[in-house]
C-alpha positions in Angstrom: -2.8 -1.4 -1.9 -3.1 -5.2 -1.6 -0.2 -7.6 -2.2 -2.3 -10.0 -4.0 -3.5 -7.5 -6.6 0.1 -6.4 -7.2 1.2 -10.0 -7.7 -1.7 -10.7 -10.0 -0.7 -7.8 -12.2 2.8 -9.0 -12.6 1.8 -12.5 -13.4 0.2 -11.5 -16.4 3.6 -10.5 -17.9 5.4 -13.8 -16.9 6.1 -16.5 -19.5 6.7 -20.1 -18.5 9.8 -21.6 -20.1 10.3 -25.2 -20.9 12.9 -27.2 -19.1 15.4 -29.6 -20.7 15.9 -33.1 -19.4 17.7 -32.9 -16.1 20.7 -35.0 -14.9 19.1 -38.1 -13.5 19.3 -38.7 -9.8 17.4 -42.0 -9.9 18.7 -44.2 -7.1 20.2 -41.4 -5.3 19.3 -40.9 -1.5 19.9 -38.3 1.1 21.3 -39.6 4.4 21.9 -37.8 7.8 24.8 -39.5 9.6 25.7 -38.9 13.2 29.4 -39.2 13.9 31.3 -39.9 17.1 34.3 -37.8 16.4 35.4 -34.9 14.0 37.8 -37.2 12.1 34.8 -39.2 10.8 33.4 -36.1 9.1 36.6 -35.8 7.1 36.4 -39.5 6.2 32.8 -39.1 4.9 33.9 -36.1 2.9 36.4 -38.2 1.2 34.0 -40.9 0.4 31.3 -38.9 -1.2 31.0 -36.0 -3.6 28.2 -33.8 -2.5 27.9 -33.0 1.4 24.7 -31.1 1.8 25.1 -29.9 5.3 27.4 -30.2 8.5 26.0 -29.2 11.7 27.9 -30.3 14.9 28.0 -34.1 14.9 25.5 -34.7 12.0 26.2 -34.7 8.3 23.7 -34.7 5.5 25.0 -36.3 2.3 23.6 -36.9 -1.2 24.5 -40.3 -2.3 24.6 -42.2 -5.5 23.9 -45.9 -5.3 27.7 -46.5 -5.5 28.3 -44.0 -2.7 25.7 -45.7 -0.5 27.5 -48.9 -0.8 30.9 -47.2 -0.1 29.6 -45.7 3.1 28.1 -49.1 4.3 31.4 -50.7 3.5 33.1 -48.2 5.6 30.8 -49.0 8.5 28.5 -45.9 8.2 24.7 -46.0 8.6 22.4 -43.0 8.2 18.8 -41.9 8.7 17.3 -41.7 5.2 15.9 -38.2 4.7 15.0 -38.6 1.0 14.6 -42.2 -0.2 14.2 -41.4 -3.9 15.9 -38.2 -4.9 15.1 -38.6 -8.6 11.4 -39.2 -7.9 11.2 -36.0 -5.8 12.8 -33.9 -8.3 10.4 -35.1 -11.0 7.4 -34.6 -8.7 8.4 -31.0 -8.2 8.9 -30.3 -11.8 5.2 -30.9 -12.3 4.5 -28.0 -9.8 5.7 -25.2 -12.1 2.1 -24.6 -13.5 1.1 -21.0 -12.6 -1.6 -20.6 -9.9 -3.8 -17.6 -9.1 -1.5 -14.9 -7.6 1.2 -17.6 -7.8 4.3 -15.5 -7.9 5.2 -17.0 -4.4 3.5 -20.3 -4.7 5.9 -21.9 -7.2 9.5 -21.5 -8.2 10.1 -19.1 -11.1 12.6 -19.2 -13.9 15.3 -16.6 -14.2 13.4 -14.8 -16.9 10.3 -14.8 -14.7 12.2 -13.3 -11.8 13.7 -10.5 -14.0 10.3 -9.9 -15.5 8.8 -9.5 -12.1 11.7 -7.1 -11.1 11.2 -5.0 -14.2 7.4 -4.7 -13.8 7.8 -3.6 -10.2 10.1 -0.9 -11.1 8.0 0.3 -14.1 4.8 0.3 -12.0 6.2 2.2 -9.1 9.0 4.6 -10.4 8.6 6.8 -7.3 9.7 3.9 -5.1 11.6 1.4 -7.2 14.6 1.5 -9.6 15.9 -1.5 -11.5 19.8 -1.5 -11.8 22.3 -3.8 -13.6 25.1 -4.2 -11.1 27.3 -6.7 -13.0 27.5 -9.6 -15.5 28.0 -13.4 -15.1 30.5 -15.7 -16.6 28.0 -16.3 -19.4 27.2 -12.7 -19.8 23.9 -12.6 -18.1 22.9 -9.5 -16.3 22.8 -9.4 -12.5 19.9 -7.2 -11.5 19.2 -5.3 -8.3 16.0 -3.4 -7.2 16.7 -0.2 -5.4 13.9 0.8 -3.1 13.8 4.4 -1.7 11.7 7.5 -2.1 12.3 9.0 -5.5 15.2 6.7 -6.5 15.7 8.4 -10.0 16.5 11.8 -8.4 20.0 10.7 -7.4 22.4 7.8 -8.2 22.8 7.4 -4.4 21.6 9.5 -1.4 24.7 9.9 0.7 22.6 10.8 3.8 20.4 7.6 3.5 22.2 4.6 4.8 22.2 1.6 2.5 21.0 -1.9 3.3 21.7 -4.9 0.8 19.9 -8.1 0.8 21.1 -10.7 -1.8 20.2 -14.3 -2.6 21.3 -17.3 -4.6 25.1 -17.4 -4.7 24.5 -21.2 -4.6 22.3 -22.1 -7.6 20.3 -24.9 -6.1 19.0 -22.9 -3.1 15.8 -22.1 -4.9 14.0 -20.7 -1.8 16.3 -17.7 -1.4 15.2 -15.6 -4.5 11.5 -15.5 -3.6 12.3 -14.3 -0.1 14.2 -11.4 -1.4 11.5 -10.6 -4.1 8.8 -10.9 -1.6 10.5 -8.5 0.7 10.4 -5.9 -2.2 6.8 -6.5 -3.0 5.7 -6.2 0.6 7.6 -2.9 1.1 6.1 -1.3 -1.9 2.6 -2.6 -1.1 2.8 -1.3 2.4 4.5 2.0 1.7 1.4 4.1 1.8 -0.4 2.4 4.6 2.4 1.4 7.0 4.1 4.3 8.8 7.1 2.2 9.7 7.7 1.0 6.1 7.3 4.6 4.8 9.8 5.9 7.3 12.4 3.2 6.2 12.0 4.0 2.4 12.1 7.7 3.0 15.3 7.5 5.0 17.1 4.4 3.7 18.1 2.8 0.5 17.2 -0.8 0.4 18.7 -2.9 -2.4 17.5 -6.4 -3.3 19.6 -8.7 -5.6 17.5 -11.9 -5.9 19.9 -13.9 -8.1 23.7 -13.4 -7.7 24.4 -16.6 -9.8 22.2 -16.5 -12.8 24.1 -18.9 -14.9 24.0 -21.7 -12.2 20.4 -21.0 -11.6 19.5 -21.5 -15.3 21.5 -24.6 -15.3 19.5 -26.0 -12.3 16.4 -25.6 -14.4 17.6 -27.0 -17.6 20.2 -29.6 -16.8 21.1 -30.3 -13.1 18.6 -29.4 -10.3 21.3 -29.8 -7.7 24.1 -27.7 -9.3 25.7 -25.4 -6.7 28.5 -23.3 -8.3 28.7 -20.9 -11.0 29.4 -22.0 -14.6 33.0 -21.2 -15.1 34.8 -23.7 -17.4 38.0 -24.6 -15.5 39.6 -27.0 -17.9 40.1 -30.8 -18.3 41.9 -32.8 -15.6 42.6 -36.5 -16.1 40.1 -36.6 -18.9 37.3 -34.9 -16.9 36.0 -31.5 -17.6 35.7 -29.3 -14.5 33.1 -26.5 -14.1 32.2 -24.0 -11.5 33.5 -21.9 -8.6 31.8 -21.7 -5.3 31.0 -18.0 -5.2 30.7 -17.9 -1.5 34.2 -19.0 -1.1 35.6 -16.5 -3.8 35.4 -13.3 -1.6 38.7 -11.6 -0.8 38.6 -11.5 3.0 40.5 -14.5 4.4 40.2 -16.2 1.0 41.8 -19.6 0.6 41.6 -20.9 4.2 39.8 -23.7 5.9 36.4 -24.6 4.6 37.2 -24.0 1.0 39.0 -26.2 -1.5 41.6 -25.9 -4.3 40.2 -28.9 -6.1 38.2 -27.8 -9.3 35.8 -30.7 -8.8 34.9 -29.8 -5.2 31.6 -28.3 -4.4 33.6 -25.6 -2.4 36.2 -24.8 -5.1 37.3 -21.3 -4.1 38.7 -20.2 -7.5 42.1 -19.4 -8.8 42.2 -16.1 -6.8 40.0 -13.8 -4.8 37.3 -12.3 -6.9 38.4 -14.4 -9.9 34.7 -14.6 -10.8 32.8 -11.8 -12.5 29.8 -12.4 -10.2 31.8 -11.7 -7.0 34.0 -9.0 -8.7 31.1 -6.9 -9.8 29.1 -7.4 -6.8 32.1 -6.4 -4.5 32.8 -3.3 -6.6 29.2 -2.2 -6.4 29.2 -2.7 -2.7 32.3 -0.6 -2.4 30.6 2.1 -4.3 27.9 2.5 -1.7 28.9 5.4 0.5 26.9 4.5 3.7 26.5 0.7 3.6 25.1 -0.1 7.0 23.6 -3.7 6.9 23.6 -6.7 4.8 21.9 -10.1 4.6 23.2 -13.0 2.4 20.3 -15.5 1.9 21.0 -19.2 1.6 19.4 -22.6 2.5 18.9 -24.9 4.4 19.0 -25.4 8.2 17.0 -22.5 9.7 19.9 -20.6 11.0 20.9 -16.9 11.5 24.5 -16.9 11.2 26.9 -14.2 12.4 30.6 -13.5 11.7 32.9 -15.0 11.5 32.8 -17.8 9.1 36.6 -18.3 8.6 37.3 -18.8 12.3 35.4 -19.7 15.5 37.0 -16.5 17.3 34.4 -13.9 18.2 34.5 -10.7 15.9 34.4 -7.1 17.3 30.9 -6.2 18.3 29.7 -9.7 18.6 27.2 -8.7 21.3 25.5 -6.3 18.9 25.4 -9.0 16.2 23.8 -11.4 18.7 21.2 -8.7 19.9 20.2 -8.2 16.2 20.1 -12.0 15.5 18.0 -12.8 18.5 15.6 -10.0 17.7 15.2 -11.4 14.1 14.8 -15.0 15.7 11.8 -13.8 17.7 10.3 -12.1 14.7 10.4 -15.2 12.7 9.2 -17.4 15.5 6.2 -15.2 15.8 4.9 -15.8 12.3 4.5 -19.6 11.8 6.3 -20.9 14.9 9.6 -21.8 13.0 12.8 -21.6 15.1 16.0 -20.4 13.6 19.1 -20.9 15.6 21.4 -17.9 16.1 25.2 -18.1 16.4 28.4 -17.5 14.6 28.7 -19.4 11.4 31.9 -21.3 12.2 30.5 -22.3 15.7 27.0 -23.6 14.8 27.6 -24.6 11.2 31.1 -25.0 9.7 34.2 -23.1 9.0 34.1 -21.4 5.5 36.8 -19.0 4.4 36.3 -16.5 1.7 32.6 -16.0 2.3 30.6 -12.9 1.6 29.4 -12.1 5.1 33.0 -11.9 6.3 34.0 -9.6 3.5 31.1 -7.3 4.1 31.9 -6.9 7.7 35.6 -7.1 7.5 36.1 -4.8 4.6 33.0 -2.6 4.7 32.4 -2.6 8.3 28.6 -3.3 7.9 26.3 -5.4 10.1 26.5 -8.6 7.8 24.4 -11.6 8.5 23.8 -14.9 6.6 20.4 -16.7 6.7 20.0 -20.4 6.1 16.3 -20.6 5.4 13.9 -23.5 5.5 14.0 -26.4 6.3 16.0 -28.4 8.8 16.6 -31.3 6.4 13.5 -33.2 5.6 13.6 -31.7 2.0 16.8 -29.7 2.1 17.5 -28.0 -1.1 14.2 -29.5 -2.6 11.8 -27.5 -0.4 8.3 -28.0 -1.7 6.6 -25.1 -3.4 3.9 -25.0 -0.7 6.5 -23.7 1.7 7.6 -20.7 -0.3 5.1 -18.3 0.8 5.3 -19.3 4.5 9.1 -18.9 4.3 8.8 -15.4 2.8 6.1 -14.4 5.3 8.1 -15.4 8.3 11.4 -13.7 7.1 9.7 -10.5 6.2 9.4 -9.0 9.8 12.9 -10.2 10.6 14.3 -8.2 7.7 12.2 -5.3 8.8 14.1 -5.6 12.1 17.3 -5.2 10.2 16.0 -1.9 8.7 15.1 -0.7 12.1 18.8 -1.2 13.2 20.0 0.4 10.0 17.9 3.4 10.6 19.8 4.1 13.8 22.7 6.5 13.8 25.2 3.8 14.4 24.3 0.1 14.7 27.4 -0.4 16.9 26.0 1.7 19.7 
């Protein structure tokens, strides 16, 4: 079965939704600033609202015209990565027109993603089952695809280890849902012709959750392309309404520590308590219900990184050598497709400290091999990765995720 044919069938069922006028980013720029000492990072964070990425001595920041002047007055200069953020957003909004076999050549709306998932499950009931695993703050469903041989014969197969791949905890990271969806499509399309894929789906249960944060994703399409958090209304503070919890700081393992914020206006606001948000609560309860969860990937963007535990501390976790072997094997698989290098290391060491994240919870509580991906690119476009890079990103990550299934297929990944 050809993947192109399968995609073409699904596209016939997709409807293109209109988009409301977004928040204006006219005059905004993205800078990369290189600092001399760690204290300067804290100073930059105090001067700007939206820090896109921190890697070692470099900081990528999204700046309003006022923030640009504020940084210049404080003595900071930066390399301009995006000179006109508003113009780039408008340019990409014209690229939603469907193309032939265009499921992975443009960014889909939430309804289109859900339609594609439903269509795949309806067409291949012997391999795919569509599940509702939770609801969002605004009561949207959170869907998962369950891929395994004869999924409807048992709610779960206790003898088949489970692998979970989820995406889009952060609403603006649009490249992550197509990577998860593409993995499902490739597995189904290759099941009857690829012995390796057939073995995995006969002996594993593979779950794909392309959109953990549906409310935030809809909001990025209708109102604010760069929205990150969920859409929880938090209250009014000093005359300002606050919305949103960073779902990847809301998990219960080491919640509330460094790399998260108690400020409701912060992009890393951790919420009022662990699992205060329905998205993380339902997802965690569902993960706890899987009797043999063996491996997990949390898809994010950007920076081209394969991140290993821990995120809350730079201390090495148990079995770090195993994590590193898996990460390096994934790195080589990615490199072999389009020549893109993804750096491998612990999240706190090569990115930044982030307490209350999903990866730490899945490993620390469930004991599963849990890894976080930061997908393309390395900063030229950041969260605004052009649509022509969707398919290449999906293609290069596919064999790396197959490598994860290979490890999950073993009796014990820690051996």
